[in-house]
N, C-alpha and C positions, 0 to 999 in steps of 0.2 A: 611607352610610345614617345617618339622623338620628333620635334618640329623645330624648324629654323626659318627665320625670315617671315615676311607676310604670308599668311595662308588664306587664299581666297577660293571660293567655290561658287558655282552658279546657283541661283535661287532654286532651280529644279533639283539640286543635290542637297537640299536642306536636311533631309533625313538620312543621308548617306554616311557611312563610315569614311573618315578621312585618314588615309595613310600616306605620308609624304614619300614620294619617289624621287623627285628632283627638287632642286633649290634654285630660286631665281628664274631668269628667262634668258635663253641663249641669244635672242635678238636684242631686246632691251633698247631699241632706238625709236620707238613710236613717239611722235611728238605730243600725243594726247595723254600718254600713260605715265603715271608717277610711281607705280607700284614698286619697281626694283631699281629706280634711278640712284638711290643711295645704297644699293646693295641688298642682300649679298650677291656675289658673283655666281653665275650659273655653274652648277655641277650636278652630276648624277650621284645619288646615294648608292653605296655598295649594295648589291642584291642581298647579301647576307643580312645586312642591317634592316632592309625592308621586310625580308622574310621574318625576322625576329619580331618586328612590330605586328605583322599579320598574325603570327602565332599568339602573341600576347593578347591581341584583340579577340582572337578566336577562343582563347581560354576564358576571357571575361564574358563575352556575349556572342559567341560564334553562331549559336542557333537562332539569334534574332536578326542577324545582318542579312538584309535583302539587296541593298545597293552599296557600292563601293566607289569612291572617287579618289584618284591618285593625284594630289597636287604635286608640283606647284604650277607655274605659269605656262609651261610648254612641255609637258611630260612626254608628248609624242616624239620629241626630239631625242629621247634616250635611245641607246642602241636597241635595235629590234629584238635581238635575242634576250637581252636583259628584261625588257618590257614583257615579252612572252613568258619568261620564267616567273615573274611575279603574278601575272594574270593566271597562269596555270596553278600556282601555289594557292592563290586566293580561292579559286574554284575548288581546290582540294580541301581547304580547312573551313570554308563556310558552306555548309550543306544546302542552305536555302538561298544562295546568292543568285539574284536575277539579272543584275546589271553591273558592269565595270565601265567606268567612264574616265576620260582624261580631257584636259585642255590641249589644243594643238593648233599652231598656225599653219596656213596653207603651204608655205615654203618647206616646212619640215615634213608635212604629210606627203608632199610631192617627192621629197627625197626618198621616202620609203618605197615608192613605186607600188604598182598594183600587187606584185608578189609579196612585198613586205607587209602590206595591209592585210592580205589574205592570211599570212602567217599570224598576225595579231588577232584576226577574227577567229581563227582556229584555236588560238590559245585562250580565247574567252573575252577579248575586248569587245564591248557592246556598242559604245557610243563615244563620239568625239565632239566636244564643244569648240567651235572655231570662230574667232573674230574675223569675219569677212570685212566688216566696217564699211566698205564701199566696193562697187564694181567699176569705178571710173579710174583709169590708169593715172590720170593727172593728179587726182586726189590721193590715190595710194602713194604716189611718189612724194607729194607734198607732206603727207603725214609720216613718211619714212616707214611704211608698213613692211617693206622688204619683199613684196610679191607683186604680181600683175593679175589683171582680170583673167587672162588666159590660163595662168598657172593655177589660180583659184578654181576655175571651172574644171580643169583636169583633175586636180587634187580631190575636189568634191565628188566628181563622177567615179573616180577610182575607189574612194571610201565606200560609196554606196554599192558599187559593183562587188566589193569584197564582202558585203553583208554587214557592214557596220553602220549604225544609225548616225545621222549627221544633223547637228544643231548649229545653225549659222546665225551670227549676231550682226546686226546692221546698226551703225551709229547715225541716227537722224541728225542733220545739221552739220555733219563733219566737213562738208564742202563750203560752209558759210553761205552768205547771201549770193555771192557771185556764182558758186557752183551748185546751187540747190537743184535746179532742174536737171542738169547733167548727172548729178549724183543719184537722183531718184530714178531716172530712166535707165542709166547704165547699170545700176544695182539691180533693178527689176529684171533686166536682160540676163545678167549673170545668174541670178537666183532661178530664173525660168529655165536656163540651160542645165543647171545642176539638179533642180527639183529636190531640195533637202527634205528631211522629215519635219524639221522645225525651223521657223524663221522667227527670231527673237529681236524685238526692237528696243533700242536704247537711245536716249537723247543726249547729244553732246553737252557735257558740263566741263568747263575748264578746271583743271586740277592744279594744285600748288606745285611749284618746282618743275613745271613742264614748259617746253618751248612754245606750245600753242597758247598757254595762258599769257606769256609775254607778248605774243602777236595780238591777242585780244586787247591787252592793256595799251599797246602802242598804236592801235588802230589798223594794223596790217591784216587782221582777220575780223570781218564783221559777222557777228553771230545772228542767227535767226531768232526772232521772238516767238512766242507761243503760236501765233497764227501762221507764221512762216513755216514752223515745224509741222503743224497740222496740214498745211497745204502740200508740203513735201511728202508727208505720209500718204495723203490721198493720191498723189501722183504715182508714188511707188506701188501702192495697192492696185491702182487702176491699170498699171502696165504689167503687173505680175501675171504670168501664165504658168502656174505650178500647183500641183496637188500637194499642199503642205499645211501644217498647223501653224498659224500665225499667233504670236503672243507678245505682250508688252509688259512682262512681269518685272518691272524695275521702278525704283523710286525716282529716276530721272525723267520719266515720261509725264506728259501733261494730261493724258487720258489713258485709260486702260482699254486695249483692244484685244479681243480674243475671238478666234474663229477659224474654221476650216475653209481654206481656199480650194476651188473658186466659189463654192456654194454660198459662202458668207460674205462675198465681196460687197454686194449692194448694202447689206446691213451695216458693215464696217464703214463704208463711205457715208452712209446716212448718219452714223454716230459722229463721224468727223465733221460733217456739215452742221450738225446740231451744235457741236462744240465751237465751231467758228462763229456762231452767233453770240457767243459770250464775249464780253470785253476782255482784253488781255490781262487787265489787272486782277481778274478772277482766278487766274492760273497761278501755279506756284511761282515764287519770286526767283530772280536770278541769284545764283550762289556759286561759290568756288568750292570745289570738292577737296576734301582732306584725306580721302581714302580711295 
């Protein structure tokens, strides 16, 4: 098995086999992300090399593999034919495989078009994890996400129409104090128009060697405190109109929220209201992320 550069996977892929298909991120401009800022540069591994790794894993434990994740940061950007080939090969060599998953940004999903996504679904791709981050165009531009709310909506709708599960990530607090309300309401609108399978909450933590940390340190970006993040979360959930599983399975969050929307909305809002009665000093402290 061969790996190069940082290898990240979502918490929900903790039990998945990791076989690297791409290296780095083709966008690599987001102001909040430090993962590939120091390299390596983005490239797609040769299909033959990926196939060899799949075969090696199959020889070792093929009968035990139920889920497979293809890192790195934006594997959906690799050529459709190549991604189809490794998905089909994985289905061939792992007899009990239930799920194949990748990371993918909306702009690269959008470039596939509905037809390309349908090809991937037919080849066996099951789920895409997407960093939506925000549904507000001004915030998306400020964090250099490289996409728009309209493009994210279309990409999400195409993914679901192709029969691929969609897991969308929202960064609470990414709009700062000034953009908190518009971030929450705009993001709720985008999520409601997409109706993804999963909505996963993350709280903004500034990372080393990122432009956004510099903005925090020089006062140009005012972060939300724990209560501000919780109020933003309540506003987001209150405005959501989507049948989706909401989860906050991440160390950055101040409280854990899990439930099916819309039926669990009142319970989740009640949990937030209870948390808001606690003093801010009771929550995790501010920290700068190193990974």
